[in-house]
C-alpha positions as CSV (number, residue, x, y, z in Angstrom):
1,M,0.0,0.1,0.1
2,D,1.4,3.3,-0.6
3,N,1.8,6.2,1.2
4,Y,-0.9,8.2,0.4
5,L,-3.2,5.3,0.4
6,L,-2.1,4.3,4.2
7,G,-2.4,8.4,4.8
8,L,-6.4,7.9,3.5
9,H,-7.3,4.8,5.4
10,S,-6.2,6.7,8.6
11,D,-7.9,9.5,8.0
12,P,-10.8,9.3,10.3
13,R,-13.0,11.3,7.6
14,F,-12.5,8.6,5.2
15,V,-13.3,5.7,7.7
16,K,-16.5,7.3,8.7
17,A,-17.3,8.6,4.9
18,I,-17.2,4.7,4.0
19,S,-19.5,4.2,6.7
20,L,-21.7,6.6,5.7
21,F,-22.0,5.9,2.6
22,N,-23.0,2.2,3.4
23,Q,-25.6,2.7,5.4
24,A,-27.2,5.3,3.2
25,E,-26.5,8.3,5.1
26,W,-25.7,10.1,1.5
27,Y,-26.0,13.9,2.2
28,P,-23.5,13.2,5.1
29,A,-20.9,10.9,3.3
30,H,-21.0,13.1,0.2
31,D,-19.9,16.2,2.7
32,L,-16.9,14.5,4.3
33,F,-15.7,12.7,0.8
34,E,-16.2,16.3,-0.5
35,E,-13.8,17.9,2.2
36,I,-11.3,15.0,1.3
37,W,-11.4,15.9,-2.2
38,H,-10.7,19.3,-1.9
39,E,-7.5,18.3,0.2
40,T,-6.9,15.6,-3.3
41,N,-4.2,16.2,-5.6
42,G,-3.9,13.6,-8.5
43,P,-5.8,10.5,-9.8
44,E,-6.8,9.8,-6.4
45,R,-9.0,12.9,-6.7
46,T,-10.8,11.8,-9.8
47,T,-11.9,8.3,-7.7
48,I,-13.1,10.5,-4.6
49,Q,-15.4,13.1,-7.2
50,G,-16.8,9.5,-8.5
51,I,-17.9,8.3,-5.3
52,L,-19.1,11.6,-4.1
53,Q,-21.3,11.8,-7.3
54,V,-22.8,8.0,-6.5
55,A,-23.9,9.7,-3.2
56,V,-25.0,12.8,-5.0
57,A,-27.1,10.3,-7.6
58,E,-28.5,8.4,-4.3
59,L,-29.9,11.9,-3.0
60,H,-31.7,12.8,-6.5
61,L,-33.1,9.3,-6.3
62,E,-34.4,9.7,-2.6
63,N,-36.3,12.9,-3.9
64,G,-37.6,11.6,-6.8
65,N,-35.3,13.2,-9.6
66,T,-34.6,9.8,-11.8
67,I,-32.7,12.0,-14.3
68,G,-30.0,14.1,-12.1
69,A,-29.7,10.5,-10.7
70,T,-29.2,9.2,-14.0
71,I,-26.8,11.6,-15.4
72,L,-24.6,11.8,-11.8
73,F,-24.8,7.7,-11.9
74,G,-23.2,8.1,-15.6
75,E,-21.0,10.9,-14.7
76,G,-19.4,9.1,-11.5
77,L,-19.5,5.8,-13.8
78,G,-17.0,7.6,-15.9
79,R,-15.1,8.6,-13.6
80,L,-14.9,5.0,-11.7
81,R,-13.7,3.3,-15.0
82,T,-11.2,5.8,-16.1
83,L,-8.0,3.5,-16.8
84,G,-5.3,4.2,-14.4
85,V,-8.1,5.4,-11.4
86,P,-7.2,4.4,-8.2
87,D,-9.5,2.0,-6.8
88,L,-8.0,3.8,-3.1
89,G,-8.4,-0.3,-1.6
90,L,-11.4,-0.2,-2.5
91,D,-13.9,-2.5,-4.9
92,L,-14.9,-0.2,-7.2
93,I,-15.9,-3.3,-9.7
94,K,-18.5,-4.1,-7.5
95,L,-19.6,-0.5,-6.6
96,C,-19.8,-0.1,-10.5
97,N,-21.8,-3.0,-11.7
98,C,-24.1,-2.0,-8.3
99,V,-24.6,1.8,-10.4
100,E,-24.9,-0.1,-13.4
101,E,-27.8,-2.5,-12.4
102,R,-29.5,0.9,-10.7
103,M,-29.2,2.6,-14.3
104,K,-30.2,-0.2,-15.9
105,L,-33.8,-0.2,-13.4
106,I,-34.4,3.4,-14.1
107,H,-34.3,3.3,-17.8
108,E,-36.4,0.2,-17.5
109,N,-38.6,2.5,-15.1
110,S,-38.1,-0.8,-12.5
111,D,-38.7,-1.0,-9.1
112,L,-35.5,-0.2,-7.7
113,S,-35.9,-2.2,-4.7
114,S,-34.8,-5.2,-6.4
115,S,-31.3,-3.5,-6.3
116,S,-29.6,-3.4,-3.9
117,F,-27.9,0.2,-2.7
118,P,-24.4,1.0,-3.8
119,F,-21.7,-0.1,-0.5
120,L,-17.8,0.6,-0.5
121,S,-16.1,-2.6,0.1
122,L,-12.4,-3.4,0.9
123,R,-10.8,-4.9,-2.7
124,P,-10.8,-8.6,-2.1
């Protein structure tokens, strides 16, 4: 694990942001990730921005804004799937697959309750 990643994983805000994200506490998770994003440089910034966009997409879904959710899911996926983007020790493939499933259900006007919420797990 490189020094930046060690620092990030020891940052209590990062750990708390992941926990909030995984509890579907989208707004507070967004706030913490945004704080970290403002302090981050390099390709890690792209990863954090992608995660932020997924959280905001979920906020849009809670408010019934499927168009806004679709746009932000798409932007988040674009960032998280960019070649060379660091995974920050997270299973971004699993996250992206979940987001793609939710986008598919939105496009089909299907019930999202059959889909799990996005989740940030440690990379296997």
